[in-house]
C-alpha positions in Angstrom: -3.2 -16.6 -2.0 -0.7 -14.3 -3.7 -1.7 -12.2 -6.7 -0.1 -12.5 -10.1 2.6 -9.9 -10.9 4.0 -11.1 -14.2 2.5 -13.2 -17.0 4.2 -14.1 -20.3 2.3 -16.2 -22.8 3.9 -17.6 -25.9 6.4 -14.7 -26.1 8.7 -14.9 -29.1 11.4 -12.4 -30.1 13.6 -12.8 -33.2 16.6 -10.8 -34.5 16.7 -11.8 -38.2 16.9 -15.6 -38.2 18.0 -15.8 -34.6 15.3 -16.5 -32.0 16.3 -14.9 -28.7 13.0 -16.0 -27.2 11.0 -19.0 -28.5 7.5 -19.4 -27.2 8.2 -18.5 -23.6 5.4 -18.7 -21.1 5.6 -18.1 -17.3 3.7 -16.6 -14.4 5.5 -14.9 -11.5 3.5 -14.2 -8.3 3.6 -11.0 -6.3 6.4 -11.1 -3.7 8.2 -14.0 -5.4 12.0 -14.0 -6.0 12.7 -15.6 -9.4 16.3 -16.3 -10.4 17.1 -16.8 -14.1 20.1 -18.7 -15.3 21.5 -20.0 -18.6 24.4 -19.6 -21.0 25.2 -16.3 -22.7 22.8 -15.6 -25.5 20.1 -17.9 -24.1 17.5 -15.0 -23.9 17.7 -14.0 -20.3 18.2 -10.3 -20.8 15.7 -10.2 -23.7 13.1 -11.6 -21.5 13.6 -8.8 -19.0 13.3 -6.2 -21.7 10.0 -7.6 -22.8 8.6 -6.8 -19.4 9.4 -3.2 -20.0 8.7 -2.9 -23.7 5.8 -5.4 -24.4 6.1 -7.7 -27.3 4.9 -8.0 -30.9 4.5 -11.8 -30.7 2.7 -13.4 -27.6 1.3 -11.7 -24.6 2.9 -9.8 -21.7 1.1 -8.4 -18.6 2.6 -6.7 -15.5 0.4 -6.1 -12.5 -2.6 -4.4 -14.1 -0.9 -3.4 -17.3 -0.9 -5.6 -20.4 1.2 -5.3 -23.6 -1.3 -3.0 -25.2 -0.7 -0.5 -22.3 3.0 -0.8 -23.0 2.8 0.6 -26.5 5.5 3.2 -27.0 3.1 5.7 -28.5 1.3 6.0 -25.2 3.7 7.9 -22.9 1.3 8.3 -20.0 0.9 4.5 -19.6 4.6 4.0 -20.2 5.3 6.3 -17.2 2.9 4.2 -15.1 4.8 1.1 -16.2 8.3 2.5 -15.4 7.1 3.5 -11.9 6.2 -0.1 -11.2 9.7 -1.3 -12.2 13.1 -0.8 -10.6 16.0 -1.9 -12.8 19.6 -2.7 -11.7 22.4 -3.8 -14.0 25.9 -5.1 -13.5 27.8 -1.8 -14.1 25.5 0.0 -11.7 24.5 2.6 -14.4 25.3 5.5 -12.2 25.9 9.0 -13.6 29.5 9.9 -12.8 28.9 13.6 -12.8 26.2 13.4 -10.2 26.5 13.0 -6.5 25.1 9.9 -4.9 22.1 11.8 -3.7 21.3 13.1 -7.2 21.8 9.6 -8.6 19.3 8.1 -6.1 16.6 10.7 -6.6 17.0 11.0 -10.4 13.7 9.2 -11.3 11.5 11.1 -8.8 13.0 14.4 -10.0 12.4 13.7 -13.7 8.9 12.6 -12.8 8.2 16.1 -11.3 9.2 15.8 -7.6 11.2 19.1 -7.2 11.0 19.6 -3.4 14.7 19.6 -2.4 13.9 18.8 1.3 11.6 16.0 0.4 14.1 14.5 -2.1 16.9 14.7 0.5 14.8 12.9 3.0 14.0 10.2 0.5 17.7 9.8 -0.4 18.6 9.6 3.3 16.0 6.9 3.8 17.1 4.8 0.8 20.8 5.1 1.5 20.2 3.7 5.0 18.0 1.0 3.6 20.8 -0.4 1.5 23.3 -0.2 4.4 25.3 3.0 3.6 26.0 6.1 5.7 24.3 9.4 5.0 27.6 11.1 4.5 28.0 9.2 1.2 25.1 11.1 -0.3 27.5 14.0 -1.1 30.2 11.8 -2.7 30.5 10.9 -6.4 30.4 7.3 -7.7 34.2 7.2 -8.3 34.8 7.8 -4.6 32.9 4.5 -3.7 33.9 0.9 -3.9 32.3 -1.5 -6.3 30.0 -2.9 -3.6 29.0 0.6 -2.4 28.2 1.7 -6.0 26.0 -1.4 -6.4 24.1 -0.5 -3.2 23.6 3.0 -4.6 22.3 1.4 -7.8 19.7 -0.6 -5.8 18.7 2.5 -3.8 18.1 4.4 -7.0 16.0 1.5 -8.4 13.9 1.7 -5.2 13.3 5.5 -5.3 10.0 5.2 -7.2 8.7 2.6 -4.8 8.4 -0.1 -7.5 6.4 -3.3 -7.1 8.9 -5.2 -9.3 12.7 -5.2 -9.2 14.5 -6.4 -12.3 18.2 -7.2 -11.8 20.6 -8.2 -14.7 23.7 -9.8 -13.2 24.0 -7.0 -10.6 26.7 -8.8 -8.5 28.7 -10.3 -11.4 31.7 -7.9 -11.1 32.0 -8.1 -7.3 34.5 -10.1 -5.3 33.2 -13.2 -3.6 33.0 -11.8 -0.1 31.2 -8.7 -1.2 28.9 -10.7 -3.4 27.8 -12.9 -0.5 27.1 -9.9 1.7 25.1 -8.3 -1.1 23.1 -11.5 -1.6 22.1 -11.6 2.1 21.3 -7.9 2.1 19.1 -8.2 -1.0 17.2 -11.2 0.5 16.5 -9.2 3.7 15.5 -6.1 1.7 13.1 -8.1 -0.6 11.4 -9.7 2.4 11.1 -6.4 4.2 9.6 -4.6 1.3 7.6 -7.5 -0.1 8.8 -6.8 -3.7 8.7 -9.2 -6.6 12.3 -9.7 -7.9 13.5 -11.2 -11.2 17.2 -11.7 -10.9 19.5 -12.8 -13.8 22.7 -14.5 -12.9 25.4 -16.7 -14.5 26.2 -18.2 -11.1 24.2 -21.4 -10.3 25.1 -21.2 -6.6 23.7 -17.6 -6.5 20.6 -18.7 -8.4 20.0 -21.6 -6.0 20.6 -19.4 -2.9 18.4 -16.5 -3.8 15.5 -17.9 -5.8 12.1 -19.1 -4.5 12.1 -20.6 -8.0 14.9 -21.0 -10.5 14.2 -20.5 -14.2 16.7 -22.3 -16.5 16.9 -21.0 -20.1 18.5 -22.6 -23.1 18.4 -21.4 -26.7 15.5 -19.0 -26.0 13.4 -21.6 -24.3 12.5 -22.5 -20.7 14.4 -25.7 -19.9 13.0 -25.9 -16.4 11.4 -23.7 -13.8 11.0 -25.1 -10.3 12.2 -24.7 -6.7 16.0 -24.9 -6.1 15.4 -28.2 -4.3 13.5 -29.8 -7.2 15.9 -28.4 -9.9 18.7 -30.0 -7.9 17.0 -33.3 -7.3 15.1 -33.7 -10.5 16.8 -31.8 -13.4 14.6 -31.7 -16.4 17.2 -32.7 -19.0 21.0 -33.3 -19.5 21.6 -29.5 -19.9 20.1 -28.7 -16.5 21.9 -31.7 -15.0 25.2 -30.4 -16.3 24.5 -26.8 -15.2 23.9 -27.8 -11.6 27.1 -29.8 -11.6 
């Protein structure tokens, strides 16, 4: 039986009168790949942020840390939390003035790992893990293609050996051929490392291909959360039916 990695209970987040999240509850098991889909502004990214920040309404737990551990005035516990999470975004978030190697080892270095030989070895291991050549470690992000930059972004997210990988439309800007290749590589990597992945996308085909379960959001609420097969065969409402085409 798999252990629980994430639990959200009755999580609500408002920006003035606008409810970005409205009574959201979900459990994600360790090693599960959860894809999240919905229209722009439905609360997808806000939900990811609550996993890193905690919440003032509802309950959030991540592995053995609950929302009280995520309080911003407790830096030691926040560091523990950050080490459990790898975060990948659409624009890669790479530092343009740093080499690929320095981008990859950024988190270990700021966490106190200063041994240059050890850091180089880590960078070489991770660059190979995401399917790139070692020679690219000495290049700068601008010298890489979009797909290569995205691989470096994933390698950097893995540098702290996280249990959980959060991905916010990471392949949205890639061409279709590169996107399909990255999807296959991510699935293989997730299975190899046994990570829990929460993956936001606006592409229903991508959500169905990658997810063990697909979470459909609409207006800050969960419209449906089920296996791709059940979402396709038994859409919960007209919105979900329209979404899957």
